[in-house]
GUKEMI-105594 format. One record per residue (C-alpha): x, y, z. Coordinates in steps of 0.2 Angstrom, whole numbers. Layout:
// residues N
- u,v,w
- X,Y,Z
...
// end
This chain:
// residues 418
- u,v,w
- 126,-49,-50
- 129,-36,-63
- 139,-21,-56
- 145,-6,-65
- 161,3,-59
- 160,23,-58
- 176,33,-57
- 174,52,-54
- 191,61,-48
- 198,48,-36
- 181,41,-31
- 178,23,-37
- 162,14,-31
- 151,-1,-37
- 132,1,-41
- 118,-7,-50
- 103,1,-59
- 86,-8,-58
- 70,-3,-67
- 54,-7,-58
- 37,-9,-67
- 21,-9,-55
- 3,-13,-63
- -5,-24,-48
- -20,-12,-47
- -24,5,-55
- -8,14,-55
- 4,11,-70
- 21,15,-61
- 39,15,-66
- 55,18,-56
- 73,17,-59
- 84,15,-44
- 102,11,-39
- 109,0,-26
- 118,15,-19
- 101,22,-14
- 98,34,-28
- 80,37,-36
- 86,40,-54
- 69,43,-62
- 50,39,-59
- 34,40,-68
- 16,36,-63
- 0,36,-72
- -15,36,-59
- -32,30,-66
- -42,36,-52
- -53,49,-63
- -56,37,-76
- -63,24,-65
- -74,38,-57
- -80,45,-73
- -85,27,-79
- -94,25,-62
- -103,42,-65
- -107,38,-83
- -125,41,-90
- -134,24,-91
- -151,23,-99
- -154,42,-97
- -149,42,-78
- -133,47,-69
- -127,33,-57
- -116,38,-43
- -99,30,-43
- -98,16,-31
- -80,17,-29
- -66,5,-32
- -56,-1,-48
- -65,-9,-63
- -52,-23,-68
- -55,-23,-86
- -53,-4,-87
- -38,-4,-78
- -31,-17,-88
- -34,-7,-104
- -27,8,-96
- -11,-1,-91
- -9,-6,-110
- -11,12,-115
- 1,19,-102
- 15,7,-100
- 24,14,-116
- 23,32,-110
- 28,28,-92
- 43,19,-97
- 48,31,-110
- 47,46,-97
- 59,36,-86
- 71,32,-99
- 71,50,-105
- 75,55,-87
- 88,42,-87
- 98,51,-102
- 88,41,-116
- 98,25,-114
- 95,8,-108
- 114,4,-108
- 115,7,-89
- 100,-3,-84
- 106,-19,-76
- 90,-27,-72
- 71,-27,-74
- 60,-29,-57
- 42,-33,-60
- 27,-36,-48
- 20,-52,-53
- 9,-55,-36
- -2,-51,-28
- -14,-40,-37
- -28,-39,-51
- -23,-53,-62
- -28,-43,-78
- -17,-29,-73
- -3,-40,-68
- -4,-48,-85
- -1,-31,-94
- 15,-29,-84
- 21,-47,-89
- 17,-45,-107
- 26,-28,-109
- 41,-34,-98
- 44,-49,-109
- 45,-38,-124
- 58,-27,-114
- 68,-43,-109
- 68,-50,-126
- 75,-33,-133
- 88,-28,-120
- 94,-45,-113
- 94,-41,-95
- 91,-51,-79
- 73,-52,-73
- 68,-50,-55
- 50,-55,-50
- 43,-45,-36
- 30,-48,-22
- 21,-32,-20
- 19,-32,-1
- 38,-37,1
- 41,-21,-9
- 31,-11,3
- 40,-18,18
- 57,-14,11
- 53,4,4
- 59,14,19
- 77,6,17
- 79,15,0
- 77,32,10
- 83,27,29
- 100,19,29
- 99,17,48
- 85,2,46
- 94,-14,50
- 87,-31,49
- 78,-37,59
- 64,-25,60
- 45,-25,63
- 34,-18,50
- 15,-13,49
- 8,-14,31
- -9,-5,30
- -18,-1,13
- -34,-3,4
- -31,-21,1
- -20,-27,15
- -17,-26,34
- -3,-35,43
- 11,-34,55
- 27,-44,51
- 45,-47,57
- 56,-44,43
- 72,-55,47
- 80,-50,30
- 77,-45,12
- 67,-61,9
- 62,-69,26
- 46,-62,33
- 35,-68,47
- 18,-63,49
- 12,-59,67
- -5,-54,62
- -16,-49,48
- -34,-44,43
- -47,-58,46
- -59,-49,34
- -57,-31,27
- -42,-19,28
- -43,-2,36
- -41,7,20
- -56,-4,13
- -66,2,28
- -62,20,26
- -65,20,7
- -82,12,9
- -87,24,23
- -81,39,13
- -92,34,-1
- -108,31,10
- -105,48,18
- -103,55,0
- -86,63,3
- -81,60,-16
- -97,70,-21
- -98,84,-7
- -81,87,-1
- -73,103,-3
- -56,95,-3
- -46,91,-19
- -42,73,-14
- -42,57,-25
- -44,44,-11
- -57,40,3
- -43,40,15
- -37,57,11
- -55,65,11
- -58,57,28
- -41,63,36
- -47,81,30
- -64,80,36
- -59,72,53
- -49,88,57
- -65,97,61
- -73,82,70
- -75,76,88
- -72,58,93
- -84,61,108
- -99,62,99
- -100,44,94
- -91,35,108
- -99,18,103
- -87,16,88
- -73,18,99
- -80,7,113
- -83,-8,102
- -65,-7,95
- -58,-7,113
- -70,-22,117
- -64,-31,102
- -46,-29,107
- -48,-34,125
- -58,-50,119
- -46,-55,106
- -29,-56,113
- -19,-59,97
- -12,-48,83
- -26,-51,70
- -36,-36,64
- -55,-35,60
- -64,-19,53
- -80,-27,47
- -89,-24,64
- -83,-5,63
- -89,-4,45
- -106,-11,49
- -109,-1,64
- -104,15,56
- -116,11,41
- -131,8,53
- -126,25,61
- -125,35,46
- -143,28,40
- -149,32,56
- -143,49,57
- -147,54,39
- -166,51,43
- -165,63,58
- -155,77,50
- -149,79,32
- -145,92,20
- -150,91,1
- -136,93,-13
- -138,92,-31
- -127,80,-39
- -128,77,-58
- -145,85,-59
- -152,75,-45
- -155,81,-27
- -148,69,-15
- -148,68,5
- -132,68,13
- -127,71,32
- -123,89,38
- -105,93,38
- -103,92,58
- -110,74,58
- -98,70,44
- -83,77,53
- -88,69,69
- -90,52,61
- -73,54,51
- -64,58,67
- -73,43,77
- -69,30,63
- -50,37,62
- -48,35,80
- -56,17,81
- -44,11,67
- -30,19,76
- -33,12,93
- -34,-6,85
- -18,-3,76
- -9,3,91
- -16,-12,101
- -10,-25,89
- 7,-17,87
- 9,-16,107
- 5,-35,107
- 18,-39,93
- 32,-29,102
- 28,-38,119
- 30,-54,110
- 45,-50,102
- 53,-45,119
- 47,-62,126
- 56,-71,112
- 70,-60,115
- 71,-54,97
- 78,-36,97
- 71,-23,84
- 76,-6,83
- 64,0,70
- 46,0,66
- 42,3,47
- 25,8,43
- 20,8,24
- 6,6,13
- -7,20,7
- -15,21,25
- 2,25,31
- 1,42,23
- -12,46,37
- -3,59,49
- -16,56,62
- -12,37,63
- 7,40,61
- 6,52,76
- -3,38,87
- 10,26,82
- 24,36,85
- 18,38,104
- 18,19,105
- 36,19,98
- 42,30,111
- 35,18,126
- 44,4,118
- 60,13,113
- 58,8,95
- 62,21,80
- 47,24,69
- 51,25,50
- 39,29,36
- 43,31,17
- 41,49,11
- 21,50,9
- 21,49,-11
- 30,31,-8
- 17,25,4
- 5,21,-10
- 10,10,-25
- 24,16,-35
- 37,9,-47
- 52,15,-36
- 48,3,-22
- 48,-11,-35
- 64,-6,-42
- 72,-4,-24
- 65,-22,-20
- 75,-28,-36
- 90,-19,-29
- 89,-28,-13
- 89,-45,-22
- 103,-39,-33
- 114,-35,-18
- 110,-52,-10
- 112,-62,-26
- 94,-69,-24
- 90,-85,-32
- 75,-77,-38
- 85,-68,-52
- 82,-75,-69
- 97,-71,-80
- 97,-68,-99
- 103,-86,-104
- 88,-94,-93
- 75,-83,-102
- 70,-95,-115
- 54,-98,-124
- 48,-110,-109
- 52,-98,-96
- 42,-84,-105
- 27,-96,-107
- 27,-100,-89
- 29,-82,-82
- 11,-80,-75
- 4,-68,-62
- -4,-73,-45
- -19,-64,-39
- -17,-70,-22
- -1,-74,-13
- 4,-75,5
- 16,-64,13
- 29,-73,23
- 27,-87,35
- 12,-86,47
- 16,-87,65
- 1,-79,73
- -4,-94,82
- 11,-93,93
- 5,-76,99
- -13,-83,101
- -5,-97,114
- 3,-83,124
- -13,-75,128
- -5,-58,130
- -13,-46,142
- -10,-28,140
// end
């Protein structure tokens, strides 16, 4: 491991500095972090408006409403444009020098392959120029470990819930590179469910809130809602949890039921709003708020149930965990955090979440994961003498990659009742 020694007055300590590069989806994000838990610099170029503007572009004389989501080829081009600027921003904050950068950490899996390729190609240029160790990073492992950068009380082992637009899973984190999946989504993630419902409701077009994600819009809209207005959404989630005594998640049923409910309600009571010169039908604000509150509550109910089963399983196996780490974009939802906090109190487990801005994709979490691997002298580290032409040629991304070892069947066999 490359270590630097700092001497200030009578203080002498060892540390390493890692630059992290994240391009797995639609955020070009860079971070510079040290092994002694300091964030030196960070930069993030978000593509949300570019994808939205493309979706709303005029086609054949008519405006088409943005369907949401990320356009892979557009994301790739924007990464290509933004990487040099994002890295330059961080290096400037680092004193305009690469001399104290000890390693480069890069997301290589999972994610959108065209986007991951841009990060790889740019990183190869940097590695050839600066001759520093390379650390490949699994995107979800980085999310799982982010809280340890900001919360030094988190010790291994701990349990983690990763909830985002693309993922939903519960895992036991044994150490920095050993993860055991207790449960995961069998269809869609809660973030995906929220985004699709937000788009069907027209929150991106009609909301008065200045938010760049469906999750943030739904959380704001739900503040004025009443979950009792649509008890069917809550009841179907409760029945699913009671029937399936495992730690896996399923949100496709909730999504389908909500879609049907919105279609039914909009035939009965709607408001006309002009969007891009066209009048469109949307639900009234009260119905929108009630649906958002009900969906948010149903999602939270299932998360609580699966976490409860996981904690009971760990108790059964006599595996003692003191911390529950919740990370990923959906972890920024304060309503969901609050419900999970109540569960933690019951099990005497401490809840830890990264600061909200580090719940979503960022370069700091990639750099910190690199720091963890440096600290433990991971076998994943590729040193400059090993970075030959063959290595660079074989450095390829993985769009899909499993997270840890799947032990969910062991929980299924226990048939845990709660």
